[in-house]
C-alpha positions in Angstrom: 134.6 49.9 168.5 132.2 52.6 169.5 128.4 51.5 169.1 125.8 53.7 167.3 123.8 55.9 169.7 120.1 55.0 169.7 117.8 57.7 168.4 114.2 58.1 168.1 113.3 59.7 164.7 110.3 62.0 164.7 108.5 63.7 161.8 107.2 67.2 162.8 105.4 69.8 160.9 105.6 73.6 161.3 104.0 76.6 159.9 106.3 77.7 157.2 107.5 80.9 158.9 108.2 79.1 162.1 110.1 76.4 160.1 112.2 79.1 158.6 112.9 80.8 162.0 113.9 77.4 163.6 116.3 76.7 160.7 117.7 80.0 161.0 118.1 79.7 164.8 119.9 76.5 164.4 122.3 77.7 161.9 123.0 80.9 163.9 123.8 78.7 166.7 126.1 76.5 164.8 123.9 73.5 165.5 122.1 70.9 163.3 118.4 71.2 163.1 117.9 67.9 165.2 120.3 69.1 168.0 118.5 72.4 168.1 115.1 70.9 168.4 116.2 68.4 170.9 117.6 71.2 173.1 114.3 73.3 172.7 112.3 70.2 173.6 114.4 69.5 176.8 114.0 73.1 177.7 110.2 72.9 177.4 110.2 69.7 179.4 112.2 71.4 182.3 109.8 74.5 182.1 106.8 72.2 182.5 108.3 70.2 185.3 109.2 73.4 187.2 105.6 74.7 186.7 104.2 71.4 187.9 106.7 71.5 191.0 105.6 75.2 191.7 101.8 74.3 191.3 102.3 71.5 193.9 104.4 73.7 196.3 101.9 76.5 196.2 99.0 74.2 196.8 100.8 72.9 199.9 102.3 76.1 201.2 100.4 78.9 199.6 101.2 81.3 196.8 104.7 82.6 196.7 104.9 86.4 197.7 106.4 89.0 195.5 109.4 89.3 198.0 109.9 85.4 197.6 109.8 85.7 193.8 112.2 88.9 193.8 114.6 87.1 196.0 114.4 84.0 193.6 114.9 86.2 190.6 117.9 88.0 192.2 119.5 84.6 193.2 119.1 83.3 189.7 120.2 86.7 188.2 117.1 87.0 186.2 115.6 90.2 184.6 112.0 89.9 185.8 109.3 92.6 185.0 108.0 94.5 188.2 104.5 93.0 187.7 103.6 89.3 186.7 101.9 88.8 183.4 98.1 88.5 183.7 97.0 84.9 182.8 
């Protein structure tokens, strides 16, 4: 017999327009709302972990050059704007 997977149930609140957009996106993707939100949360956690890693790397080795960023974008096949956004 297969056991039930443990889940952590959360209650979240959204602005109504954002809630509608999230539900629509999940439906378009053929996913349930919980699965879509879990995937979005995982993507956000990966993004924050990468940002932390890069901040640490740059603190140790110096800021990445535009050539290094362009090489990384090409390697990852990313469409990157020619100039970075202003923070």
